[in-house]
NUBAGU-267568 format. One record per residue (C-alpha): residue number from 0; residue in three letters; y, z, x. Coordinates in steps of 0.25 Angstrom, whole numbers, plus 5000, padded with zeros to 4 digits. Layout:
BEGIN
pos: NUM; code: ALA; c2: Y; c3: Z; c1: X
...
END
This chain:
BEGIN
pos: 0; code: MET; c2: 5001; c3: 4946; c1: 5032
pos: 1; code: GLU; c2: 5006; c3: 4933; c1: 5026
pos: 2; code: GLU; c2: 5019; c3: 4927; c1: 5020
pos: 3; code: ASN; c2: 5020; c3: 4919; c1: 5008
pos: 4; code: VAL; c2: 5029; c3: 4907; c1: 5006
pos: 5; code: ASN; c2: 5040; c3: 4915; c1: 4999
pos: 6; code: ASN; c2: 5040; c3: 4924; c1: 5012
pos: 7; code: ASP; c2: 5036; c3: 4936; c1: 5004
pos: 8; code: GLU; c2: 5027; c3: 4945; c1: 5013
pos: 9; code: PHE; c2: 5013; c3: 4947; c1: 5009
pos: 10; code: TYR; c2: 5002; c3: 4954; c1: 5016
pos: 11; code: ILE; c2: 4987; c3: 4949; c1: 5016
pos: 12; code: PRO; c2: 4977; c3: 4960; c1: 5019
pos: 13; code: GLN; c2: 4968; c3: 4958; c1: 5031
pos: 14; code: VAL; c2: 4954; c3: 4963; c1: 5028
pos: 15; code: THR; c2: 4940; c3: 4959; c1: 5030
pos: 16; code: GLU; c2: 4935; c3: 4947; c1: 5021
pos: 17; code: GLU; c2: 4925; c3: 4955; c1: 5013
pos: 18; code: ARG; c2: 4936; c3: 4965; c1: 5009
pos: 19; code: ILE; c2: 4944; c3: 4955; c1: 5002
pos: 20; code: PRO; c2: 4943; c3: 4954; c1: 4987
pos: 21; code: LYS; c2: 4940; c3: 4940; c1: 4981
pos: 22; code: ALA; c2: 4941; c3: 4934; c1: 4968
pos: 23; code: GLY; c2: 4927; c3: 4934; c1: 4961
pos: 24; code: MET; c2: 4923; c3: 4947; c1: 4967
pos: 25; code: LYS; c2: 4915; c3: 4956; c1: 4957
pos: 26; code: PHE; c2: 4915; c3: 4971; c1: 4956
pos: 27; code: LEU; c2: 4907; c3: 4980; c1: 4947
pos: 28; code: SER; c2: 4919; c3: 4988; c1: 4943
pos: 29; code: VAL; c2: 4935; c3: 4989; c1: 4945
pos: 30; code: GLU; c2: 4932; c3: 5001; c1: 4953
pos: 31; code: ALA; c2: 4923; c3: 4993; c1: 4962
pos: 32; code: ALA; c2: 4933; c3: 4982; c1: 4964
pos: 33; code: PHE; c2: 4944; c3: 4992; c1: 4967
pos: 34; code: SER; c2: 4936; c3: 4998; c1: 4977
pos: 35; code: PHE; c2: 4934; c3: 4985; c1: 4984
pos: 36; code: TYR; c2: 4948; c3: 4981; c1: 4983
pos: 37; code: ASN; c2: 4953; c3: 4995; c1: 4988
pos: 38; code: GLN; c2: 4944; c3: 4993; c1: 5001
pos: 39; code: TYR; c2: 4950; c3: 4980; c1: 5003
pos: 40; code: ALA; c2: 4964; c3: 4987; c1: 5001
pos: 41; code: ARG; c2: 4961; c3: 4997; c1: 5011
pos: 42; code: GLU; c2: 4957; c3: 4987; c1: 5022
pos: 43; code: ALA; c2: 4969; c3: 4979; c1: 5018
pos: 44; code: GLY; c2: 4979; c3: 4991; c1: 5018
pos: 45; code: PHE; c2: 4984; c3: 4993; c1: 5004
pos: 46; code: SER; c2: 4981; c3: 5001; c1: 4992
pos: 47; code: ALA; c2: 4975; c3: 4997; c1: 4979
pos: 48; code: ARG; c2: 4975; c3: 5001; c1: 4964
pos: 49; code: ILE; c2: 4970; c3: 4996; c1: 4951
pos: 50; code: SER; c2: 4980; c3: 4991; c1: 4942
pos: 51; code: ASN; c2: 4982; c3: 4995; c1: 4928
pos: 52; code: ILE; c2: 4978; c3: 4983; c1: 4920
pos: 53; code: LYS; c2: 4978; c3: 4982; c1: 4905
pos: 54; code: LYS; c2: 4965; c3: 4981; c1: 4898
pos: 55; code: ASN; c2: 4958; c3: 4967; c1: 4898
pos: 56; code: LYS; c2: 4966; c3: 4963; c1: 4910
pos: 57; code: PRO; c2: 4960; c3: 4961; c1: 4924
pos: 58; code: LYS; c2: 4959; c3: 4974; c1: 4933
pos: 59; code: THR; c2: 4968; c3: 4973; c1: 4945
pos: 60; code: VAL; c2: 4967; c3: 4980; c1: 4958
pos: 61; code: ARG; c2: 4980; c3: 4979; c1: 4965
pos: 62; code: ALA; c2: 4986; c3: 4982; c1: 4979
pos: 63; code: ARG; c2: 4994; c3: 4994; c1: 4981
pos: 64; code: GLY; c2: 5003; c3: 5000; c1: 4992
pos: 65; code: GLU; c2: 5009; c3: 5014; c1: 4993
pos: 66; code: VAL; c2: 5020; c3: 5008; c1: 4985
pos: 67; code: ARG; c2: 5018; c3: 4997; c1: 4975
pos: 68; code: THR; c2: 5024; c3: 4984; c1: 4979
pos: 69; code: ASN; c2: 5019; c3: 4975; c1: 4967
pos: 70; code: CYS; c2: 5009; c3: 4970; c1: 4977
pos: 71; code: LYS; c2: 5001; c3: 4958; c1: 4970
pos: 72; code: ALA; c2: 4988; c3: 4961; c1: 4979
pos: 73; code: LYS; c2: 4977; c3: 4963; c1: 4969
pos: 74; code: ILE; c2: 4963; c3: 4960; c1: 4964
pos: 75; code: SER; c2: 4961; c3: 4958; c1: 4949
pos: 76; code: LEU; c2: 4947; c3: 4960; c1: 4942
pos: 77; code: LEU; c2: 4941; c3: 4954; c1: 4930
pos: 78; code: LYS; c2: 4930; c3: 4960; c1: 4922
pos: 79; code: GLN; c2: 4918; c3: 4950; c1: 4920
pos: 80; code: GLN; c2: 4916; c3: 4947; c1: 4905
pos: 81; code: THR; c2: 4901; c3: 4948; c1: 4908
pos: 82; code: GLY; c2: 4896; c3: 4959; c1: 4917
pos: 83; code: SER; c2: 4903; c3: 4971; c1: 4923
pos: 84; code: ASP; c2: 4909; c3: 4965; c1: 4935
pos: 85; code: TRP; c2: 4924; c3: 4964; c1: 4939
pos: 86; code: ILE; c2: 4929; c3: 4952; c1: 4946
pos: 87; code: ILE; c2: 4941; c3: 4949; c1: 4955
pos: 88; code: ASN; c2: 4948; c3: 4938; c1: 4949
pos: 89; code: ASN; c2: 4961; c3: 4939; c1: 4957
pos: 90; code: PHE; c2: 4964; c3: 4944; c1: 4971
pos: 91; code: VAL; c2: 4978; c3: 4945; c1: 4977
pos: 92; code: GLU; c2: 4978; c3: 4948; c1: 4992
pos: 93; code: ALA; c2: 4992; c3: 4948; c1: 4997
pos: 94; code: HIS; c2: 5001; c3: 4960; c1: 4997
pos: 95; code: ASN; c2: 5016; c3: 4961; c1: 4996
pos: 96; code: HIS; c2: 5016; c3: 4974; c1: 5005
pos: 97; code: ALA; c2: 5012; c3: 4978; c1: 5019
pos: 98; code: LEU; c2: 4997; c3: 4983; c1: 5020
pos: 99; code: CYS; c2: 4994; c3: 4996; c1: 5026
pos: 100; code: SER; c2: 4988; c3: 4998; c1: 5039
pos: 101; code: PRO; c2: 4974; c3: 5004; c1: 5041
pos: 102; code: SER; c2: 4979; c3: 5017; c1: 5046
pos: 103; code: LYS; c2: 4987; c3: 5019; c1: 5033
pos: 104; code: VAL; c2: 4978; c3: 5013; c1: 5022
pos: 105; code: HIS; c2: 4971; c3: 5026; c1: 5020
pos: 106; code: LEU; c2: 4984; c3: 5031; c1: 5014
pos: 107; code: LEU; c2: 4985; c3: 5021; c1: 5003
pos: 108; code: ARG; c2: 4981; c3: 5026; c1: 4989
pos: 109; code: SER; c2: 4969; c3: 5018; c1: 4985
pos: 110; code: HIS; c2: 4962; c3: 5022; c1: 4999
pos: 111; code: ARG; c2: 4964; c3: 5037; c1: 4997
pos: 112; code: SER; c2: 4954; c3: 5045; c1: 4990
pos: 113; code: VAL; c2: 4949; c3: 5059; c1: 4990
pos: 114; code: SER; c2: 4934; c3: 5059; c1: 4990
pos: 115; code: ILE; c2: 4925; c3: 5069; c1: 4982
pos: 116; code: ALA; c2: 4922; c3: 5076; c1: 4995
pos: 117; code: LYS; c2: 4937; c3: 5077; c1: 4999
pos: 118; code: ARG; c2: 4940; c3: 5082; c1: 4986
pos: 119; code: ALA; c2: 4930; c3: 5093; c1: 4987
pos: 120; code: LEU; c2: 4935; c3: 5096; c1: 5001
pos: 121; code: THR; c2: 4949; c3: 5097; c1: 4996
pos: 122; code: GLN; c2: 4945; c3: 5107; c1: 4985
pos: 123; code: GLN; c2: 4939; c3: 5116; c1: 4996
pos: 124; code: PHE; c2: 4951; c3: 5115; c1: 5005
pos: 125; code: SER; c2: 4960; c3: 5118; c1: 4993
pos: 126; code: GLU; c2: 4952; c3: 5130; c1: 4989
pos: 127; code: ALA; c2: 4953; c3: 5135; c1: 5004
pos: 128; code: ASN; c2: 4968; c3: 5133; c1: 5004
pos: 129; code: VAL; c2: 4968; c3: 5122; c1: 5015
pos: 130; code: PRO; c2: 4981; c3: 5115; c1: 5015
pos: 131; code: THR; c2: 4980; c3: 5100; c1: 5011
pos: 132; code: CYS; c2: 4986; c3: 5095; c1: 5024
pos: 133; code: GLN; c2: 4975; c3: 5103; c1: 5032
pos: 134; code: GLN; c2: 4964; c3: 5097; c1: 5022
pos: 135; code: MET; c2: 4969; c3: 5083; c1: 5027
pos: 136; code: ARG; c2: 4969; c3: 5087; c1: 5041
pos: 137; code: LEU; c2: 4954; c3: 5091; c1: 5040
pos: 138; code: LEU; c2: 4951; c3: 5078; c1: 5032
pos: 139; code: GLU; c2: 4957; c3: 5070; c1: 5043
pos: 140; code: ILE; c2: 4949; c3: 5077; c1: 5054
pos: 141; code: GLU; c2: 4936; c3: 5075; c1: 5045
pos: 142; code: TYR; c2: 4938; c3: 5060; c1: 5042
pos: 143; code: GLY; c2: 4944; c3: 5056; c1: 5056
pos: 144; code: GLY; c2: 4959; c3: 5054; c1: 5052
pos: 145; code: PRO; c2: 4968; c3: 5053; c1: 5040
pos: 146; code: GLU; c2: 4964; c3: 5038; c1: 5037
pos: 147; code: HIS; c2: 4950; c3: 5042; c1: 5035
pos: 148; code: VAL; c2: 4952; c3: 5054; c1: 5025
pos: 149; code: GLY; c2: 4954; c3: 5044; c1: 5013
pos: 150; code: CYS; c2: 4965; c3: 5052; c1: 5007
pos: 151; code: THR; c2: 4978; c3: 5059; c1: 5010
pos: 152; code: GLU; c2: 4984; c3: 5073; c1: 5010
pos: 153; code: ARG; c2: 4991; c3: 5069; c1: 4997
pos: 154; code: ASP; c2: 4977; c3: 5065; c1: 4991
pos: 155; code: ILE; c2: 4972; c3: 5079; c1: 4995
pos: 156; code: ARG; c2: 4984; c3: 5086; c1: 4988
pos: 157; code: ASN; c2: 4981; c3: 5078; c1: 4976
pos: 158; code: ILE; c2: 4967; c3: 5082; c1: 4975
pos: 159; code: GLU; c2: 4971; c3: 5097; c1: 4977
pos: 160; code: GLN; c2: 4980; c3: 5095; c1: 4965
pos: 161; code: GLU; c2: 4969; c3: 5089; c1: 4957
pos: 162; code: LEU; c2: 4960; c3: 5101; c1: 4961
pos: 163; code: ARG; c2: 4971; c3: 5110; c1: 4957
pos: 164; code: ASP; c2: 4973; c3: 5103; c1: 4944
pos: 165; code: GLU; c2: 4958; c3: 5104; c1: 4941
pos: 166; code: GLN; c2: 4959; c3: 5119; c1: 4942
pos: 167; code: LYS; c2: 4971; c3: 5120; c1: 4933
pos: 168; code: GLY; c2: 4967; c3: 5128; c1: 4920
pos: 169; code: VAL; c2: 4955; c3: 5134; c1: 4926
pos: 170; code: ASP; c2: 4961; c3: 5142; c1: 4938
pos: 171; code: ALA; c2: 4962; c3: 5155; c1: 4930
pos: 172; code: GLU; c2: 4948; c3: 5154; c1: 4926
pos: 173; code: THR; c2: 4944; c3: 5151; c1: 4940
pos: 174; code: LEU; c2: 4952; c3: 5163; c1: 4945
pos: 175; code: ILE; c2: 4945; c3: 5173; c1: 4935
pos: 176; code: GLU; c2: 4931; c3: 5167; c1: 4938
pos: 177; code: PHE; c2: 4934; c3: 5169; c1: 4953
pos: 178; code: PHE; c2: 4939; c3: 5184; c1: 4951
pos: 179; code: ALA; c2: 4927; c3: 5186; c1: 4942
pos: 180; code: SER; c2: 4917; c3: 5181; c1: 4953
pos: 181; code: GLU; c2: 4924; c3: 5190; c1: 4963
pos: 182; code: LYS; c2: 4922; c3: 5202; c1: 4955
pos: 183; code: ASP; c2: 4907; c3: 5198; c1: 4953
pos: 184; code: LYS; c2: 4906; c3: 5198; c1: 4968
pos: 185; code: ASN; c2: 4913; c3: 5211; c1: 4970
pos: 186; code: PRO; c2: 4916; c3: 5221; c1: 4958
pos: 187; code: THR; c2: 4928; c3: 5227; c1: 4966
pos: 188; code: PHE; c2: 4936; c3: 5213; c1: 4964
pos: 189; code: PHE; c2: 4947; c3: 5216; c1: 4954
pos: 190; code: PHE; c2: 4953; c3: 5206; c1: 4945
pos: 191; code: ASP; c2: 4960; c3: 5205; c1: 4931
pos: 192; code: TYR; c2: 4968; c3: 5194; c1: 4924
pos: 193; code: GLU; c2: 4975; c3: 5191; c1: 4911
pos: 194; code: THR; c2: 4978; c3: 5179; c1: 4902
pos: 195; code: ASP; c2: 4989; c3: 5177; c1: 4892
pos: 196; code: SER; c2: 4987; c3: 5174; c1: 4877
pos: 197; code: ASN; c2: 4984; c3: 5159; c1: 4880
pos: 198; code: LYS; c2: 4973; c3: 5163; c1: 4890
pos: 199; code: MET; c2: 4981; c3: 5159; c1: 4901
pos: 200; code: PHE; c2: 4980; c3: 5166; c1: 4915
pos: 201; code: LYS; c2: 4991; c3: 5176; c1: 4915
pos: 202; code: ARG; c2: 4988; c3: 5186; c1: 4927
pos: 203; code: CYS; c2: 4977; c3: 5191; c1: 4936
pos: 204; code: PHE; c2: 4975; c3: 5201; c1: 4947
pos: 205; code: TRP; c2: 4964; c3: 5202; c1: 4957
pos: 206; code: ALA; c2: 4960; c3: 5211; c1: 4969
pos: 207; code: ASP; c2: 4948; c3: 5209; c1: 4978
pos: 208; code: PRO; c2: 4940; c3: 5221; c1: 4984
pos: 209; code: LYS; c2: 4947; c3: 5220; c1: 4997
pos: 210; code: SER; c2: 4961; c3: 5221; c1: 4991
pos: 211; code: ARG; c2: 4957; c3: 5233; c1: 4983
pos: 212; code: ARG; c2: 4951; c3: 5240; c1: 4996
pos: 213; code: GLN; c2: 4964; c3: 5236; c1: 5004
pos: 214; code: TYR; c2: 4973; c3: 5242; c1: 4993
pos: 215; code: SER; c2: 4966; c3: 5255; c1: 4994
pos: 216; code: VAL; c2: 4970; c3: 5256; c1: 5009
pos: 217; code: PHE; c2: 4983; c3: 5249; c1: 5010
pos: 218; code: GLY; c2: 4988; c3: 5249; c1: 4996
pos: 219; code: ASP; c2: 5000; c3: 5259; c1: 4998
pos: 220; code: VAL; c2: 5010; c3: 5248; c1: 4999
pos: 221; code: VAL; c2: 5009; c3: 5235; c1: 4991
pos: 222; code: VAL; c2: 5017; c3: 5222; c1: 4991
pos: 223; code: PHE; c2: 5016; c3: 5215; c1: 4977
pos: 224; code: ASP; c2: 5022; c3: 5201; c1: 4977
pos: 225; code: SER; c2: 5022; c3: 5191; c1: 4966
pos: 226; code: THR; c2: 5031; c3: 5180; c1: 4972
pos: 227; code: TYR; c2: 5019; c3: 5171; c1: 4974
pos: 228; code: ASN; c2: 5020; c3: 5161; c1: 4962
pos: 229; code: THR; c2: 5018; c3: 5147; c1: 4968
pos: 230; code: ASN; c2: 5004; c3: 5144; c1: 4962
pos: 231; code: LYS; c2: 5003; c3: 5132; c1: 4953
pos: 232; code: TYR; c2: 5002; c3: 5141; c1: 4940
pos: 233; code: GLY; c2: 5015; c3: 5149; c1: 4943
pos: 234; code: MET; c2: 5007; c3: 5162; c1: 4943
pos: 235; code: ILE; c2: 5012; c3: 5173; c1: 4952
pos: 236; code: PHE; c2: 5003; c3: 5178; c1: 4963
pos: 237; code: ALA; c2: 5005; c3: 5193; c1: 4965
pos: 238; code: PRO; c2: 4998; c3: 5199; c1: 4977
pos: 239; code: PHE; c2: 4997; c3: 5214; c1: 4980
pos: 240; code: ALA; c2: 4998; c3: 5215; c1: 4995
pos: 241; code: GLY; c2: 4999; c3: 5226; c1: 5006
pos: 242; code: VAL; c2: 4997; c3: 5228; c1: 5021
pos: 243; code: ASN; c2: 4985; c3: 5233; c1: 5029
pos: 244; code: HIS; c2: 4984; c3: 5242; c1: 5041
pos: 245; code: HIS; c2: 4985; c3: 5229; c1: 5050
pos: 246; code: HIS; c2: 4998; c3: 5224; c1: 5043
pos: 247; code: GLN; c2: 4990; c3: 5213; c1: 5036
pos: 248; code: THR; c2: 4994; c3: 5209; c1: 5022
pos: 249; code: ILE; c2: 4983; c3: 5213; c1: 5012
pos: 250; code: VAL; c2: 4981; c3: 5210; c1: 4997
pos: 251; code: PHE; c2: 4979; c3: 5220; c1: 4986
pos: 252; code: GLY; c2: 4977; c3: 5211; c1: 4974
pos: 253; code: CYS; c2: 4983; c3: 5199; c1: 4968
pos: 254; code: GLY; c2: 4988; c3: 5194; c1: 4955
pos: 255; code: PHE; c2: 4992; c3: 5181; c1: 4947
pos: 256; code: LEU; c2: 5003; c3: 5183; c1: 4937
pos: 257; code: SER; c2: 5009; c3: 5172; c1: 4927
pos: 258; code: ASP; c2: 5022; c3: 5179; c1: 4927
pos: 259; code: GLU; c2: 5031; c3: 5190; c1: 4933
pos: 260; code: LYS; c2: 5033; c3: 5199; c1: 4921
pos: 261; code: THR; c2: 5032; c3: 5214; c1: 4922
pos: 262; code: GLU; c2: 5019; c3: 5214; c1: 4913
pos: 263; code: SER; c2: 5012; c3: 5205; c1: 4923
pos: 264; code: PHE; c2: 5015; c3: 5214; c1: 4935
pos: 265; code: ILE; c2: 5011; c3: 5226; c1: 4927
pos: 266; code: TRP; c2: 4997; c3: 5220; c1: 4924
pos: 267; code: LEU; c2: 4996; c3: 5215; c1: 4939
pos: 268; code: LEU; c2: 4999; c3: 5229; c1: 4944
pos: 269; code: LYS; c2: 4990; c3: 5236; c1: 4935
pos: 270; code: LYS; c2: 4978; c3: 5227; c1: 4938
pos: 271; code: TRP; c2: 4981; c3: 5229; c1: 4953
pos: 272; code: MET; c2: 4981; c3: 5244; c1: 4951
pos: 273; code: GLU; c2: 4968; c3: 5243; c1: 4943
pos: 274; code: ALA; c2: 4962; c3: 5236; c1: 4955
pos: 275; code: MET; c2: 4968; c3: 5246; c1: 4966
pos: 276; code: ARG; c2: 4961; c3: 5259; c1: 4962
pos: 277; code: THR; c2: 4968; c3: 5267; c1: 4973
pos: 278; code: GLY; c2: 4981; c3: 5267; c1: 4965
pos: 279; code: ALA; c2: 4995; c3: 5262; c1: 4966
pos: 280; code: PRO; c2: 5002; c3: 5258; c1: 4980
pos: 281; code: LYS; c2: 5013; c3: 5267; c1: 4986
pos: 282; code: VAL; c2: 5022; c3: 5256; c1: 4987
pos: 283; code: ILE; c2: 5023; c3: 5242; c1: 4981
pos: 284; code: ILE; c2: 5033; c3: 5231; c1: 4986
pos: 285; code: THR; c2: 5037; c3: 5219; c1: 4978
pos: 286; code: ASP; c2: 5048; c3: 5209; c1: 4976
pos: 287; code: GLN; c2: 5059; c3: 5213; c1: 4966
pos: 288; code: ASP; c2: 5053; c3: 5207; c1: 4953
pos: 289; code: PRO; c2: 5058; c3: 5216; c1: 4942
pos: 290; code: ALA; c2: 5045; c3: 5214; c1: 4933
pos: 291; code: MET; c2: 5037; c3: 5218; c1: 4945
pos: 292; code: THR; c2: 5045; c3: 5230; c1: 4947
pos: 293; code: LYS; c2: 5044; c3: 5235; c1: 4933
pos: 294; code: ALA; c2: 5029; c3: 5233; c1: 4934
pos: 295; code: ILE; c2: 5027; c3: 5241; c1: 4947
pos: 296; code: ALA; c2: 5035; c3: 5252; c1: 4941
pos: 297; code: GLN; c2: 5026; c3: 5253; c1: 4929
pos: 298; code: VAL; c2: 5012; c3: 5251; c1: 4936
pos: 299; code: LEU; c2: 5015; c3: 5258; c1: 4949
pos: 300; code: PRO; c2: 5026; c3: 5269; c1: 4946
pos: 301; code: PHE; c2: 5023; c3: 5277; c1: 4958
pos: 302; code: THR; c2: 5023; c3: 5266; c1: 4968
pos: 303; code: VAL; c2: 5035; c3: 5263; c1: 4976
pos: 304; code: HIS; c2: 5040; c3: 5249; c1: 4973
pos: 305; code: ARG; c2: 5048; c3: 5242; c1: 4984
pos: 306; code: TYR; c2: 5054; c3: 5228; c1: 4984
pos: 307; code: CYS; c2: 5050; c3: 5218; c1: 4996
pos: 308; code: LEU; c2: 5061; c3: 5218; c1: 5006
pos: 309; code: TRP; c2: 5057; c3: 5204; c1: 5011
pos: 310; code: HIS; c2: 5059; c3: 5198; c1: 4997
pos: 311; code: ILE; c2: 5073; c3: 5204; c1: 4996
pos: 312; code: LEU; c2: 5077; c3: 5200; c1: 5009
pos: 313; code: THR; c2: 5073; c3: 5185; c1: 5006
pos: 314; code: LYS; c2: 5083; c3: 5185; c1: 4994
pos: 315; code: PHE; c2: 5095; c3: 5187; c1: 5003
pos: 316; code: PRO; c2: 5097; c3: 5172; c1: 5005
pos: 317; code: ASP; c2: 5098; c3: 5170; c1: 4990
pos: 318; code: LYS; c2: 5107; c3: 5182; c1: 4987
pos: 319; code: VAL; c2: 5118; c3: 5181; c1: 4997
pos: 320; code: SER; c2: 5126; c3: 5169; c1: 5002
pos: 321; code: PRO; c2: 5121; c3: 5161; c1: 5015
pos: 322; code: VAL; c2: 5133; c3: 5166; c1: 5023
pos: 323; code: THR; c2: 5130; c3: 5181; c1: 5019
pos: 324; code: LEU; c2: 5116; c3: 5179; c1: 5022
pos: 325; code: ARG; c2: 5119; c3: 5173; c1: 5036
pos: 326; code: ASP; c2: 5129; c3: 5183; c1: 5040
pos: 327; code: HIS; c2: 5124; c3: 5196; c1: 5034
pos: 328; code: TYR; c2: 5109; c3: 5195; c1: 5030
pos: 329; code: GLN; c2: 5103; c3: 5200; c1: 5043
pos: 330; code: ASN; c2: 5113; c3: 5212; c1: 5043
pos: 331; code: ILE; c2: 5108; c3: 5216; c1: 5029
pos: 332; code: LYS; c2: 5094; c3: 5214; c1: 5032
pos: 333; code: LYS; c2: 5096; c3: 5224; c1: 5044
pos: 334; code: VAL; c2: 5102; c3: 5234; c1: 5035
pos: 335; code: ILE; c2: 5090; c3: 5233; c1: 5026
pos: 336; code: MET; c2: 5079; c3: 5233; c1: 5037
pos: 337; code: ASN; c2: 5085; c3: 5243; c1: 5047
pos: 338; code: SER; c2: 5091; c3: 5254; c1: 5039
pos: 339; code: THR; c2: 5085; c3: 5267; c1: 5043
pos: 340; code: SER; c2: 5089; c3: 5275; c1: 5031
pos: 341; code: PRO; c2: 5095; c3: 5274; c1: 5017
pos: 342; code: ASP; c2: 5108; c3: 5278; c1: 5022
pos: 343; code: GLU; c2: 5109; c3: 5268; c1: 5033
pos: 344; code: PHE; c2: 5105; c3: 5257; c1: 5023
pos: 345; code: GLU; c2: 5115; c3: 5261; c1: 5013
pos: 346; code: GLN; c2: 5127; c3: 5260; c1: 5023
pos: 347; code: SER; c2: 5121; c3: 5248; c1: 5031
pos: 348; code: TRP; c2: 5119; c3: 5240; c1: 5018
pos: 349; code: LYS; c2: 5133; c3: 5243; c1: 5012
pos: 350; code: ASP; c2: 5139; c3: 5238; c1: 5026
pos: 351; code: ALA; c2: 5130; c3: 5226; c1: 5026
pos: 352; code: ILE; c2: 5133; c3: 5222; c1: 5012
pos: 353; code: LYS; c2: 5148; c3: 5224; c1: 5013
pos: 354; code: CYS; c2: 5148; c3: 5215; c1: 5026
pos: 355; code: ALA; c2: 5141; c3: 5204; c1: 5019
pos: 356; code: LYS; c2: 5150; c3: 5206; c1: 5007
pos: 357; code: LEU; c2: 5138; c3: 5207; c1: 4997
pos: 358; code: GLU; c2: 5143; c3: 5219; c1: 4989
pos: 359; code: LEU; c2: 5144; c3: 5211; c1: 4977
pos: 360; code: ASN; c2: 5131; c3: 5204; c1: 4978
pos: 361; code: ASP; c2: 5122; c3: 5207; c1: 4966
pos: 362; code: TRP; c2: 5109; c3: 5205; c1: 4973
pos: 363; code: ILE; c2: 5113; c3: 5214; c1: 4985
pos: 364; code: SER; c2: 5118; c3: 5225; c1: 4975
pos: 365; code: LEU; c2: 5105; c3: 5224; c1: 4968
pos: 366; code: MET; c2: 5096; c3: 5225; c1: 4980
pos: 367; code: TYR; c2: 5104; c3: 5237; c1: 4985
pos: 368; code: GLY; c2: 5101; c3: 5244; c1: 4972
pos: 369; code: LEU; c2: 5086; c3: 5242; c1: 4975
pos: 370; code: ARG; c2: 5087; c3: 5245; c1: 4989
pos: 371; code: GLU; c2: 5077; c3: 5256; c1: 4989
pos: 372; code: LYS; c2: 5066; c3: 5246; c1: 4984
pos: 373; code: TRP; c2: 5068; c3: 5237; c1: 4996
pos: 374; code: VAL; c2: 5077; c3: 5242; c1: 5007
pos: 375; code: PRO; c2: 5068; c3: 5249; c1: 5018
pos: 376; code: ASN; c2: 5078; c3: 5261; c1: 5019
pos: 377; code: GLY; c2: 5088; c3: 5258; c1: 5008
pos: 378; code: ALA; c2: 5082; c3: 5268; c1: 4998
pos: 379; code: SER; c2: 5088; c3: 5282; c1: 4995
pos: 380; code: LYS; c2: 5085; c3: 5293; c1: 5004
pos: 381; code: GLU; c2: 5074; c3: 5299; c1: 4995
pos: 382; code: LYS; c2: 5066; c3: 5286; c1: 4995
pos: 383; code: TYR; c2: 5069; c3: 5281; c1: 5009
pos: 384; code: SER; c2: 5056; c3: 5283; c1: 5016
pos: 385; code: THR; c2: 5048; c3: 5275; c1: 5004
pos: 386; code: SER; c2: 5058; c3: 5264; c1: 5004
pos: 387; code: ARG; c2: 5058; c3: 5262; c1: 5019
pos: 388; code: PHE; c2: 5043; c3: 5261; c1: 5019
pos: 389; code: VAL; c2: 5041; c3: 5251; c1: 5008
pos: 390; code: ALA; c2: 5053; c3: 5242; c1: 5007
pos: 391; code: ALA; c2: 5052; c3: 5237; c1: 5021
pos: 392; code: GLY; c2: 5037; c3: 5234; c1: 5019
pos: 393; code: GLU; c2: 5033; c3: 5242; c1: 5031
pos: 394; code: GLY; c2: 5019; c3: 5248; c1: 5034
pos: 395; code: ASP; c2: 5015; c3: 5262; c1: 5032
pos: 396; code: GLU; c2: 5022; c3: 5271; c1: 5042
END
């Protein structure tokens, strides 16, 4: 580190002599010159970049920090008039910023890269749903520490994004090809799909042989949930699920939908019934989606339809004031869960709602009107036993 006569602070890299660029050095290409300068930059503790120089001007390789500081350190290259070599005609050594320590230099941009091998490994990890942070831990173990990996977690995330971008436009074809290959392996694999007038992927359904066998045994009560729509295409993932004799969640088939219209739900339910040859379930539990309710009434007219109690309870914080929620929610929940008969529920509900001063709450009134679809013991006496069984999501008694 040296100071000039104007007391401006400059930093001179301390590197081995053979690494230092010198005027007159020749290189076969700009890339070869950059590689040499970047090796020098790594040992010195800074990042390098190739400047955007206009045509017919010398090529310049400049120093670069994490934030540009208008540093003048650089080498300039001139193309020989005869021959193909590039020659260093200018080398500025001093930097106007502190240089990076050896333990941190691997984080600088020009010293980070994802090799072909790491890119292939990243693709395999991504296909196996290994989180990026865990991928980095594995690489650090493999290479003996983060400074030897050659890239950062952010670089790996960027590669994953590139891989996803490469897959855009062919995802649907890849999915259908996969379904077709599965059906070739086992004819009992079921799938179907539809495209719109523009040949864009619109919806699909599939059920593997295991799902179809499980439905024939445990398909009396089914949960149909279409609340999963976090994928990059905005499509709705709609699984049909149930519970086996070990109280484990099992899947009876899955679908992708481009919208939540009644028409889409009707198509999906019909395909599901086509796959499940043992007939409709006794009970189906869903959220309160109106389009789904209409579709179920049309496709499964003899199946008891109930709303998921958990979904309804999670809406209370949005439908009542924070103070009311704090002071009265637990009491209302006890009424819902602990009533042993419709008459007990009716009286306890009215008392709880009056105490909470929610008689004029529109959502509370609406839910009370639909009570036989979600309250375990809130139905009329004639439907009491069925409502108790399905609304609470209990097992077979």
